C-alpha positions as CSV (number, residue, x, y, z in Angstrom):
1,M,118.0,201.7,-70.6
2,T,121.7,200.8,-70.6
3,T,123.0,197.4,-71.5
4,P,125.3,195.6,-69.1
5,E,128.9,195.4,-70.1
6,P,130.1,192.2,-71.7
7,Q,131.6,189.6,-69.3
8,A,134.9,189.7,-71.2
9,D,135.6,193.3,-70.2
10,R,135.2,192.6,-66.5
11,P,138.2,191.4,-64.5
12,K,137.9,187.8,-63.4
13,I,137.6,187.4,-59.7
14,T,139.4,184.4,-58.4
15,R,138.9,183.1,-54.9
16,P,141.8,181.8,-53.0
17,A,141.9,178.0,-52.7
18,R,140.0,176.7,-49.7
19,K,142.2,175.6,-46.9
20,R,141.8,172.0,-46.4
21,D,142.4,170.1,-43.2
22,P,145.9,168.6,-43.3
23,A,146.0,164.9,-44.2
24,P,146.1,162.7,-41.1
25,P,149.6,161.6,-40.3
26,A,150.6,158.3,-41.9
27,V,150.6,155.2,-39.7
28,A,154.1,154.5,-38.6
29,T,155.2,150.9,-39.1
30,L,158.3,150.0,-37.2
31,R,160.5,147.4,-38.9
32,L,163.9,146.2,-37.9
33,T,166.4,146.0,-40.7
34,L,169.9,144.6,-40.5
35,R,173.0,145.7,-42.4
36,L,176.1,143.7,-42.1
37,D,179.4,145.7,-42.4
38,V,182.7,144.2,-43.1
39,A,185.8,146.2,-42.2
40,G,183.6,149.3,-41.9
41,R,182.0,148.9,-45.3
42,P,178.3,148.0,-45.9
43,T,178.4,144.5,-47.3
44,L,174.9,143.0,-47.0
45,G,171.6,144.6,-46.2
46,P,167.9,144.4,-47.1
47,G,168.4,146.0,-50.5
48,K,171.1,143.7,-51.7
49,V,169.3,140.6,-50.3
50,R,166.2,141.6,-52.1
51,L,168.2,142.0,-55.3
52,L,169.6,138.5,-54.9
53,E,166.0,137.2,-54.3
54,L,164.7,138.9,-57.4
55,I,167.6,137.7,-59.6
56,G,166.8,134.2,-58.4
57,E,163.1,134.7,-59.3
58,T,163.6,136.4,-62.6
59,G,166.9,135.0,-63.9
60,S,167.9,138.5,-64.9
61,I,169.9,141.3,-63.3
62,S,168.2,143.8,-65.5
63,A,164.6,142.6,-64.6
64,A,165.6,142.5,-60.9
65,G,166.9,146.0,-61.0
66,R,163.8,147.3,-62.8
67,A,161.6,145.6,-60.2
68,M,163.5,147.6,-57.6
69,G,163.5,150.9,-59.5
70,M,167.2,150.9,-60.3
71,S,169.2,151.0,-63.4
72,Y,170.9,148.0,-64.9
73,R,174.2,149.6,-64.2
74,R,173.4,150.1,-60.5
75,A,172.1,146.5,-60.2
76,W,175.2,145.2,-61.9
77,T,177.5,147.3,-59.6
78,L,175.7,145.8,-56.6
79,V,176.0,142.2,-58.0
80,D,179.7,142.8,-58.6
81,S,180.3,144.1,-55.1
82,L,178.4,141.1,-53.6
83,N,180.4,138.6,-55.7
84,A,183.6,140.3,-54.6
85,S,182.6,140.3,-50.9
86,F,182.2,136.6,-50.5
87,A,184.6,133.6,-50.8
88,A,182.8,132.6,-54.0
89,P,180.4,134.3,-56.3
90,L,176.7,134.6,-55.4
91,I,175.5,135.3,-58.9
92,A,176.6,133.9,-62.2
93,A,175.9,136.2,-65.1
94,R,175.8,135.2,-68.8
95,P,176.5,137.9,-71.3
96,G,173.5,139.0,-73.5
97,G,173.4,139.1,-77.2
98,A,171.8,136.9,-79.8
99,G,171.6,133.9,-77.6
100,G,170.2,136.0,-74.7
101,G,171.8,136.4,-71.4
102,G,170.7,135.9,-67.9
103,A,171.8,135.5,-64.3
104,T,171.6,132.6,-61.9
105,L,171.5,132.8,-58.1
106,L,174.2,130.3,-57.2
107,P,173.9,127.9,-54.2
108,L,176.1,130.1,-52.1
109,G,173.9,133.1,-53.0
110,A,170.8,131.2,-51.9
111,E,172.5,130.3,-48.7
112,V,173.5,133.9,-48.0
113,V,169.8,134.9,-48.5
114,R,168.6,132.2,-46.2
115,L,171.1,133.1,-43.5
116,Y,170.3,136.8,-43.7
117,R,166.6,136.2,-43.5
118,A,167.0,133.8,-40.6
119,L,169.2,136.4,-38.8
120,E,166.7,139.1,-39.6
121,Q,163.8,137.0,-38.2
122,G,165.8,136.0,-35.1
123,A,166.7,139.6,-34.3
124,A,163.1,140.7,-34.7
125,S,161.9,137.9,-32.4
126,A,164.6,138.6,-29.8
127,G,163.8,142.3,-29.8
128,A,160.0,142.1,-30.1
129,A,159.4,143.6,-26.7
130,E,161.7,146.5,-27.3
131,L,160.3,147.1,-30.8
132,E,156.8,147.1,-29.3
133,R,157.8,149.7,-26.7
134,L,159.5,151.8,-29.4
135,Q,156.4,151.6,-31.5
136,A,154.4,152.9,-28.6
137,V,156.5,156.0,-28.1
138,L,156.7,157.1,-31.7
139,A,155.4,160.5,-32.4
140,V,153.4,159.3,-35.5
141,P,150.3,157.3,-34.7
142,H,150.6,153.6,-35.0
143,R,148.5,150.5,-35.3
């Protein structure tokens, strides 16, 4: 009687991965966003407005940037460009160090956020029928 060969000597047979049904397409959510350009340069949009809101909430450029997944340097560059784009600064920053630092959303910054959100809401309301029709003709399924 012969003994079977040990398993280690046999080549391992691997099966190809089973083909799975592709994931169903994601639901498309249509959202109107506004970007304001001054002299052809992007000046204010949803990202910068959200950064302003987060600075107002956290009191920190660094924390606001982290919350948005950006570096402090990127957040600071955006704050600097926002401050330079308006007649007066929107954010006041205090240098860090032993006494801490921080940033404050100034009254003009709060007003810019309020005006932008009102404009955004007004545009969405005014274009609601068109947005609904565009939503209906998207290739990706929608709600």
